[in-house]
N, C-alpha and C positions, 0 to 999 in steps of 0.2 A: 175075557182074557187080559185085556189092557185096562189100565187104571188112569183116570183123569188127574192131571196135576197142573200146577201153575209155576211160572218162573218169569221174572221181569214183567212184561205186559202181556205175555202170551199164555194161552191154555193149550195143553197138549196131552196126548195119550202116551203112556209108557208101559213097559212090562212091569210086573210086580217087583218091588225092590228086594235086592239080596243084601245080606250083611257085607259080603265082599263081592263086588262086580267081577265077572270073569268073561273070557271069550266064549264060554260055552252057553252064555245067555242067548235066548232066541233072537233078541235085538239088544245090542249093548247100550246101556245107559248108566251113567255114574252121577248120582245126585251131589257127591262131594266136589264135583267140578263146576258147581254153580258159581263159585268165586272166580274161577278161570273165565267163565262166560261173561260174568259181570265186568271184569277187567277188559275183556275183548271189545264189548260194545263201546265203552268209553274211549279206549285207545284208538279204535277205528274212527270215531268221530273227531278226535284231535288230529289224527293223521290227515283226514280229508280236509279239515279246516286249515291246517298249517300249509299244506301243499296246494290249497285252493283247487282241489279235484272236483270235477263234475262228471256225471254219468259213470260212476265208479263200478267196476266189474270185480266181483268177489268169487272165489272158489273155495268150497269146503268139501274136499274129496273123500273124507271119512266121516260123513255126517250122521250116521246112526239113526236116531229117532227124528232128527231134523231140528232139534231145539236150537242149536247154535245158528244155522242159517236163517231160521225163522225169527229169532231174536234180532239178528242183524237187520233183517228186512223191516221189522216193525219198530226198531228203536234207533237206528242210525239214519241220519238224513244224507242224501246225496247218492244213494245206491240206485243203479240202473238195472243191474242184473246180478243174480247169484246163481252160480252153478253148484248144485249139491249132489253128491254121489255116494254110493256105497256098493260094495261087492255082494252084500247079503240081500237077496231078493225080498226077504221079510222086512228088512229095514227100509228098503225102497218103498214098499207098500205102506208101511206105517208113516214114513216121511211124507208121502203124498196125502195121507189122511190128515196129518197134522198141518200140512200146508193149506189144505182146503178149510180146515177148522179155523185157521187164523186169517183167511182171506188174503193169502199171499201168492196166489197163482200168477199174478202179473209180474212179480219180481223173481220168483224162484223157479228154476228149471231143474227137474230131478232126473238123474241118470243112474242106471244099473250097470256100473262099471268099476273095475278095480282102480284104485287111486292113481297109479302111474299111467294107466291107459287113459283115464279121464283127463289128466293133466296134459298128456301127449296129444290129445285131440285139439287142444287150444294153444298151439305154438306159433300160429301165424301172427304177425304184428298186430293186426286189427282185432284179434280175438284174445290176446293175452290179458292177464289180470292185474289190477291195481292192488289187490289184496289176496293173498293165499293163506289159508289157515289149516295147518296140519296138526290134528289132534288124535294120535293113534293110541292104542293100548300097547304100551311098550316103547320101542325106539322109533324115532322119525327118520333114522339114517337112510333107509331105502328109498325115501321120497325126496331127498335133497336135490338130486340132479333134475328130475322131472319138474319139481317146483320152480327151480331157478330158471329153467328154460321157458316156463310159462309166465314169468313175471314181466310186467311192463314198467320199468323204472321211470321216475321214482315210485317205488312200490313198497308195500309193507308185507313182510314175511313173518308169520306167526307160527311158532313151533312149540309143541308140548312133548316132553319125554317122561315116561313113567318107569323106565328101566334103571331105577335108582341104585340097586345093588351093583350094577355095572359101572355107573358113573362115579360112585363114591369109593370105588376101589375094593369092594368085597369080591367082585368077579373081575380080577385084574386082567387076565388074559383076554377075556371077552371084550373089555374096553379097548385094549390095544388093537384087536382085530376089527372091531366095529367102528371106532372113532380115530384110529391111528394116533392114539395118545396114551401115555403112561399115567394112570391115576394114582392117588395116594389115600390110604385109609387113615384119616387124621381128624383133628377136631374141627377143621374148617372144610371138610370134605364136600359139604353141600354147595359151598361157593365154587369149589373146584369143579363140581359137576356142571354148573352153569358155564364156567369158563371153557371146559373141555367141549361141551356141546357147541358153544359159540365158535370156538376155534376151528372145529371140524367143518361147520357150516361156512365159515369165512373162506376156508381153503377151497371148498367146493365151488363157491360163487366166483372166486378169483379165476378159476379155470375158464369161466365164461365172461371174463373182463367186467365183472360186477363187484363192487365193494359193498359190504354189509356193515351197518352201524347200529348197535343196540340203542333203542330209545327207552326200553324198559325190560328188565329181566329179573326173575325171582325164583325162589324155591320154597314151596310150602307143601304141607301134607305129604303126598306121595309122588309129587311131580316137580319138574323144572319147566319154566315157561319163558320163552323169548319173544320179543317184538323187535324186529330189525328193519330198518329202512334200507332198501336196495338202490344203489346209484351206479350208473354206467360210467365207463371210461377208465383209461389208464391211471389218471390221477387219483380217482376215488378207489380204484382197486388197490393201488399201492399204499394209499393211506390206511386202508383197512388191514391189509396184510402186514403192514409195519407194526400193528398192535398185537402181533403174535409173539410168543416167547415161552419162557420156562420159569417155574418157581422152584427154587432149591431150598430145602429145609434142613437145617443142621440138627442132627440127633443129640449133640452134646449141649449146645447153648440155646437151641430153639430159634436161632436167627432164621428169617425168611429172606431169601435173596431173589429179586426180580431181574430177569435178563431178557432183553429183546432178541429176536432172531430165531431161526429154526435150528441153530446149533448152540447148546449151552456154553456160556463163556468160561465157566470153571466148575469143577466138582468139589472144590474145597470151600469151607466157610470163610467169608471175608472178615469175620469178627474174631473167632477163636482159632482159625486156621485148621480146624479139624477136617479130616477126610471122611468122617462118618456123616455123609449127607444123602438125602433122597431127592430126586428130581421128578417134577411133574410137568407133563406137556408133550408136544407143543399145545398151547392153549391161548386164549384171549387174555391179555394182561392189561388192557385198557379199561376205561370206565364201563360199568355195566348198564348204564342208562344215560339219558339226557335230562338234566334237571329242569329245563324249560318245558320240555314235553310233559314231564310228570306234574309240574306246576299247573299246566293247562288242564290236565286230567282232573286234578283236585278242584279246579275252578268250575268245572261243568258237572260235577257229580250230582248236584241237586236237580238237574234236569232229567235224571234217569230214575226209574223205579227199580232199584237194585235190592234183591233179597238179602244180600250180604254187604249192605252199604257200610255198616260200622266196621266190618273187617277190612273192606276195601280202603276206607279212609285211614285206618290205623296202618295198614300195610304201605300205602302210598306215602304217608307222612314219614314213616321210618326210612323207606327207600330214598326219599327225597333228601333226608338229612345225611345219609351215608354215601350217596352216589359219587360224591367228589373225593371220597376217602381212598386210601391206598388199598391194594389187594390184600386179602386174607383178614381174618379176625381172630381174637383170643377168647377162649372159654375161661372165664374167671373161676368157675367152680373147679375145672380140671387143674388150673394153675395153682389154686389154693391147696388142692389135694397134694400136689407135688411138693409144695412148701410146708405141708402139714400145719396150716393155719386156717382159721375161719375166713369166710368170704366177707370182705368189707362191703358196705353199701355201695351199689353201683353209682349212685349220684355222687358220692365223695370221690370215687376213682376218676370219674369223668371230669369233675370240677378240678381236681388236683392236676391231672394231665393237661387240661385246657389252660390252666393258669401258667403252665410251664411252656406254653406255645405249641403243644402237640395237638394234632387233630384227634378227637376222641368223641364218639357217639355210640349209641346202641345200634345193633344190626338186626335186620328182619330174619336172618338165617337161623338165629338161636336166641332164646330168651336169657341164656346164661352168658352171652358174649358181648364184647365191644369191638368196634373197629377203630384202630388207632395207628398213628404214625410212629408211636414209641416202639422201641425194641422190646423183646421179651425180658431182657436183662433189666431194663429200666422199669418195666411193668412190675417185675418181682420186687424191686426196691420200693416202689410206691405202695404195693400191697403190704409189705412188712412195716413201712412207716405208718400207714393208716391204722394197722392193728395195734402198733405200739402206742399211738396217740390215745386209743380207746382204753 
């Protein structure tokens, strides 16, 4: 019934692969999330090293086949205990078989419990976790409160969201209900998805006097992924909350206006004065990662046996370049279509804007886009100029 497979340094049993993984699977397993798991073991190692953590306690309350907790146990140094759980009894049985297959009994304790119940079991100070990894099929929203209560700051909270139609604005009302934020279906919607998820998590953590700070966040394939360091206290909480705000997009000139606070500063465009604007938020408007943290991840990649190493390297390098840039990006293909001109070479666009003192790099969110401090109006002028030169 189960088939043997390999990932990282482990061998494991999994159900037969389906073209599209669904919740109706006997035991849920998604091979496309290998990149996610590759990133996780590297990020955990950097976090442990940076905060000089010892005897690290980890919780993966939605563990499925057990691939994620077993890889953490076998590939990350400094782990003292991993609590792995699942509400599906068949998943628990398979997880135990995979744990035994990889000789990880001394580190991994398996529970047959619903995720929130499992997290709620470990809320005493001595039993809380240094790392919690929430990797659901769909939204992680229902696990925010229990996860934050079970953290032992400074701690690392890892979140996956696969409800992309909700976060990118296709299912607008559901996003408002679920994340208490207004989305926008636009060219940079995948970045907005990351910022909406992060903003909602930050607000939840603030209620517990905990500040969350993203060290790495990205959107690839079918999901959004966040890695946030949790820090206690009024100062940290306020510092985190102060990075919440709104993004206002002008429908006439394309200007994007960033405003801090939980109340938008204005509904009109500050460039063309148009009242035809759309507002997104509240969401996270700060940096989506920590450059030094990402650099350290790049430095230790060779110590891991990653199946998706080339993709990990490419992704981290691009994120590292763009992480200090301003919010939102521009799809050059869409912009060129609006102007009815061919798309100039990306290299020339980046070189031209950089020579003018503008921040300009590629973005991991889209192969057709750049992240730049230039306005859309300036970007249009550059595209026209480059086409004319040719």
